[in-house]
C-alpha distance (Angstrom), angle and dihedral (degrees) to the residues before:
residue distance angle dihedral
M1 . . .
M2 3.82 . .
S3 3.73 115.4 .
K4 3.85 117.7 -113.6
R5 3.82 90.9 -117.0
K6 3.79 93.3 53.5
K7 3.70 93.6 44.5
K8 3.85 90.0 49.5
I9 3.79 90.0 53.9
L10 3.79 90.6 46.6
Y11 3.78 92.9 51.9
I12 3.84 90.9 47.9
I13 3.77 88.6 53.5
I14 3.89 91.1 49.3
K15 3.75 95.9 46.8
E16 3.84 92.6 44.2
H17 3.86 90.5 50.0
I18 3.79 92.3 46.1
R19 3.85 88.7 53.8
T20 3.82 99.3 43.1
A21 3.82 107.5 21.0
A22 3.90 85.4 -137.4
P23 3.81 130.0 117.2
V24 3.77 112.2 -95.3
G25 3.73 121.8 -129.9
S26 3.86 131.4 -157.2
K27 3.88 89.5 -110.8
T28 3.85 91.5 59.0
V29 3.77 92.1 47.5
A30 3.88 91.6 48.3
E31 3.83 98.8 43.3
K32 3.77 105.7 33.1
Y33 3.80 97.8 43.7
K34 3.81 95.4 36.8
L35 3.78 95.5 -137.7
D36 3.76 117.5 -176.1
I37 3.80 89.5 -124.5
S38 3.78 130.6 104.1
P39 3.80 117.1 -110.5
A40 3.83 89.3 -119.7
T41 3.92 88.6 56.9
I42 3.76 90.8 50.8
R43 3.79 93.3 49.1
N44 3.83 88.2 50.3
E45 3.77 92.2 50.4
M46 3.81 90.5 46.7
A47 3.79 90.8 51.1
E48 3.80 90.6 53.5
L49 3.84 90.7 47.2
E50 3.79 88.6 53.5
E51 3.81 91.2 49.5
E52 3.81 90.4 50.1
G53 3.80 90.5 52.1
Y54 3.74 99.8 -111.1
I55 3.81 98.4 114.5
I56 3.80 134.2 23.4
Q57 3.82 135.5 -164.2
P58 3.80 117.6 -121.7
H59 3.80 108.4 -137.9
T60 3.78 90.4 -122.3
S61 3.84 96.9 57.1
A62 3.75 144.6 48.2
G63 3.76 90.5 -140.3
R64 3.83 129.0 82.7
I65 3.75 134.7 -121.1
P66 3.86 128.5 -155.4
T67 3.80 122.5 -102.5
A68 3.81 126.8 -140.4
K69 3.78 86.2 -97.3
A70 3.73 90.2 60.6
Y71 3.83 94.1 48.4
N72 3.83 89.6 49.7
L73 3.77 90.3 54.6
Y74 3.81 89.6 45.9
L75 3.74 90.4 52.5
E76 3.81 93.6 50.7
N77 3.75 88.6 64.7
L78 3.85 100.1 34.4
K79 3.79 112.4 123.1
L80 3.82 114.7 -149.2
K81 3.74 113.9 -116.7
E82 3.74 132.6 -161.8
I83 3.73 117.9 -99.8
N84 3.85 116.7 -113.2
R85 3.79 121.5 -94.2
K86 3.76 95.8 -107.8
N87 3.88 94.5 53.7
K88 3.84 89.2 44.0
E89 3.78 90.3 54.6
I90 3.79 91.6 46.8
L91 3.91 92.9 52.4
D92 3.73 93.6 42.0
T93 3.82 91.3 54.7
T94 3.83 91.0 44.4
L95 3.74 95.0 49.8
Q96 3.79 100.2 45.6
N97 3.80 97.1 122.7
L98 3.82 99.5 27.9
N99 3.76 93.0 -142.6
E100 3.84 130.2 131.9
E101 3.80 93.1 -88.0
D102 3.78 90.9 53.3
F103 3.83 90.0 49.1
K104 3.84 90.9 54.0
K105 3.79 88.6 50.1
A106 3.80 91.0 47.0
A107 3.82 89.9 52.1
K108 3.82 90.8 54.7
V109 3.79 90.2 48.8
L110 3.76 91.0 47.6
A111 3.77 92.2 50.4
N112 3.85 90.4 51.2
L113 3.83 93.8 46.4
S114 3.71 95.0 45.7
G115 3.82 100.2 37.5
N116 3.77 89.1 -134.7
A117 3.78 139.9 97.7
V118 3.82 119.7 -80.7
F119 3.75 133.9 -162.3
W120 3.78 130.5 -173.3
A121 3.84 121.9 -164.2
F122 3.79 106.7 -163.7
H123 3.80 90.3 -173.9
R124 3.78 129.0 -8.5
N125 3.83 96.4 -77.3
N126 3.78 101.3 27.2
L127 3.83 108.3 86.5
Y128 3.75 134.4 171.9
Y129 3.83 125.0 -178.5
T130 3.78 136.6 177.7
G131 3.80 140.7 164.3
I132 3.88 96.7 58.2
S133 3.80 90.5 138.5
N134 3.78 88.2 58.7
V135 3.82 91.1 63.2
L136 3.83 93.9 41.3
T137 3.76 90.7 56.7
Q138 3.76 94.8 52.7
P139 3.87 113.0 115.8
E140 3.84 90.7 -125.8
F141 3.75 91.2 62.3
I142 3.77 104.6 49.7
R143 3.87 90.3 98.6
K144 3.86 113.0 100.4
N145 3.82 94.6 -126.1
L146 3.87 92.7 53.2
I147 3.87 91.6 46.6
Y148 3.74 86.7 53.5
N149 3.83 91.7 50.1
I150 3.80 92.3 51.2
S151 3.76 90.2 47.8
L152 3.79 87.8 54.7
I153 3.84 88.9 52.3
I154 3.74 92.5 51.7
D155 3.82 91.3 47.6
R156 3.92 90.0 49.6
L157 3.78 98.4 38.5
D158 3.76 95.2 112.7
E159 3.74 90.9 47.8
I160 3.73 95.1 47.1
I161 3.74 93.6 49.2
N162 3.80 92.2 46.9
S163 3.77 90.3 51.7
I164 3.78 95.9 53.4
F165 3.81 101.3 31.4
E166 3.79 96.5 95.7
E167 3.83 94.1 37.3
I168 3.77 96.2 57.7
E169 3.82 111.3 86.9
N170 3.83 125.5 -143.2
G171 3.77 110.4 -73.6
L172 3.83 141.1 37.7
H173 3.80 122.4 -40.1
V174 3.82 130.1 -179.7
F175 3.89 121.4 -155.5
V176 3.82 120.1 -170.5
G177 3.74 124.6 -176.5
T178 3.78 114.8 -42.5
G179 3.84 109.8 39.2
N180 3.76 93.7 26.3
P181 3.84 105.2 131.0
F182 3.75 90.1 -145.3
G183 3.87 94.8 56.2
S184 3.88 138.5 -67.5
F185 3.82 90.1 -101.0
C186 3.78 95.1 68.5
S187 3.83 140.0 32.8
S188 3.83 133.8 -127.2
I189 3.76 139.6 -162.0
L190 3.78 109.3 -150.4
V191 3.78 124.8 -170.1
K192 3.80 124.9 -166.9
Y193 3.78 117.1 -165.5
Y194 3.82 140.7 172.8
R195 3.71 122.7 -137.5
K196 3.85 125.7 174.4
K197 3.76 88.4 -15.1
Q198 3.83 93.7 -54.1
E199 3.73 127.2 112.3
G200 3.81 125.0 -128.2
M201 3.73 137.3 170.2
F202 3.77 135.9 -160.9
G203 3.78 132.2 177.9
I204 3.74 150.5 178.5
V205 3.77 118.2 -128.4
G206 3.83 120.4 -168.4
P207 3.82 145.7 126.1
L208 3.74 124.3 -51.8
R209 3.77 84.5 -103.1
M210 3.82 95.7 63.4
D211 3.84 119.0 137.2
Y212 3.80 97.0 -101.0
E213 3.78 94.8 177.5
K214 3.83 92.0 56.8
N215 3.79 97.7 36.3
I216 3.77 97.0 47.2
S217 3.73 91.2 50.7
L218 3.84 92.4 49.4
A219 3.75 92.2 47.9
N220 3.81 92.7 45.7
Y221 3.80 89.4 51.1
I222 3.81 93.3 53.4
F223 3.86 90.4 45.4
K224 3.80 91.1 57.7
K225 3.74 90.5 51.0
V226 3.82 99.1 47.3
N227 3.78 101.8 31.7
N228 3.85 111.5 97.5
S229 3.74 120.4 148.5
K230 3.80 93.5 -163.9
């Protein structure tokens, strides 16, 4: 079991990295969050977190960034929050008729609110996607090899969705790193729903650093509006 202190430091690193996209150093953890812990203790805890595979050190920085293992631990303890009033009003207005045209508009809204790519599969072979540029402009993906990997995902999006459409169960699912059908270098939130006896699926695809708290809440709110087994 991870100690409360170590978990608190890890969560600070995760939240700070989600916010800034930059590696997080012990000085930031100590000064910004005003922990009643010495800098030396924080460095020791971070060294242990690194040994345990929760954070890594990019070669260009003295700071650390979370790994997929860290995000999965973070997600295990993440409590779902209500979306704010403004976003609720936007989505309620967008999803008035709950038809295919509304779902396309909702995908665009979700891409804008999340800052990630969004797809919507109305049926197994009827796919719409938007927000690809949101992903391509993320700091993580400026390296040529990752741009190439993302391009492959875009080219194979239909194939990927078709391969997982029947496997995904009704509800909301989060995939981070290994096991993510879109690639271990990114994460996805997939939502399977039933409406008028037809299956549909939408999802958010972005970096490991995506804002899970916000995005899961947005996706869950949409799920509640569109899911209807009758």
